[in-house]
C-alpha positions as CSV (number, residue, x, y, z in Angstrom):
1,X,-7.6,25.3,-25.3
2,X,-9.6,23.2,-27.9
3,X,-7.1,24.1,-30.6
4,X,-4.2,23.0,-28.3
5,X,-5.9,19.7,-27.6
6,X,-6.6,19.1,-31.3
7,X,-2.9,19.7,-32.3
8,X,-1.8,17.2,-29.6
9,X,-4.5,14.7,-30.6
10,X,-3.3,14.8,-34.2
11,X,0.3,14.2,-33.2
12,X,-0.6,11.4,-30.8
13,X,-3.2,9.8,-33.0
14,X,-0.5,8.6,-35.5
15,X,1.7,7.2,-32.7
16,X,-1.3,5.4,-31.1
17,X,-2.5,3.9,-34.4
18,X,1.1,2.8,-35.2
19,X,1.4,1.2,-31.8
20,X,-1.9,-0.6,-32.0
21,X,-1.1,-1.8,-35.5
22,X,2.2,-3.2,-34.4
23,X,1.1,-4.7,-31.0
24,X,-2.5,-5.7,-32.1
25,X,-3.9,-4.9,-28.7
26,X,-3.1,-2.1,-26.3
27,X,-4.2,-1.0,-22.9
28,X,-4.8,2.6,-21.8
29,X,-1.7,2.3,-19.6
30,X,0.4,1.1,-22.6
31,X,-0.6,4.3,-24.5
32,X,0.0,6.5,-21.4
33,X,3.5,5.2,-21.1
34,X,4.2,5.4,-24.8
35,X,3.2,9.1,-25.0
36,X,4.4,10.0,-21.5
37,X,0.9,11.3,-20.6
38,X,-1.6,10.6,-17.8
39,X,-3.8,7.6,-18.0
40,X,-6.9,9.9,-18.2
41,X,-5.4,11.8,-21.1
42,X,-4.6,8.6,-22.9
43,X,-8.1,7.3,-22.3
44,X,-9.5,10.5,-23.8
45,X,-7.4,10.2,-26.9
46,X,-8.4,6.5,-27.3
47,X,-12.0,7.3,-26.9
48,X,-11.7,10.0,-29.6
49,X,-10.2,7.5,-32.0
50,X,-13.0,5.1,-31.2
51,X,-15.6,7.7,-32.0
52,X,-13.8,8.3,-35.3
53,X,-14.1,4.5,-35.9
54,X,-10.3,4.0,-36.0
55,X,-10.2,1.6,-33.1
56,X,-12.5,-0.5,-30.9
57,X,-12.7,-0.8,-27.2
58,X,-13.2,-4.1,-25.5
59,X,-13.8,-4.2,-21.7
60,X,-12.1,-7.3,-20.3
61,X,-11.9,-8.1,-16.6
62,X,-11.4,-4.5,-15.3
63,X,-9.1,-3.4,-18.1
64,X,-9.8,-1.5,-21.4
65,X,-8.3,-3.2,-24.4
66,X,-8.0,-1.2,-27.6
67,X,-7.5,-2.6,-31.1
68,X,-8.0,-1.8,-34.7
69,X,-11.5,-2.1,-35.8
70,X,-10.7,-4.9,-38.2
71,X,-9.2,-7.0,-35.4
72,X,-12.3,-7.2,-33.2
73,X,-13.8,-10.2,-35.1
74,X,-10.5,-12.1,-35.0
75,X,-10.1,-11.4,-31.3
76,X,-13.6,-12.8,-30.6
77,X,-12.8,-15.9,-32.6
78,X,-9.6,-16.5,-30.6
79,X,-11.5,-16.1,-27.4
80,X,-14.1,-18.6,-28.5
81,X,-11.3,-21.1,-29.3
82,X,-9.8,-20.7,-25.8
83,X,-13.1,-21.8,-24.1
């Protein structure tokens, strides 16, 4: 089962990273819809990418936002400007 998961993770990782690069920010639901998988599976893939330091998770008002690691600083600066 672990081998099966790793194969799917590798296939989906590229799609997830391309989506986040294009859209800047993604929710777990966005990724679930993109890959036609459950929310829980999408969340698992996203967490794995975060562990690998590919993306960062930001918890915002009951929703998980995912973005490339390099975007986290810019996101915080934008949020500061809004207040």
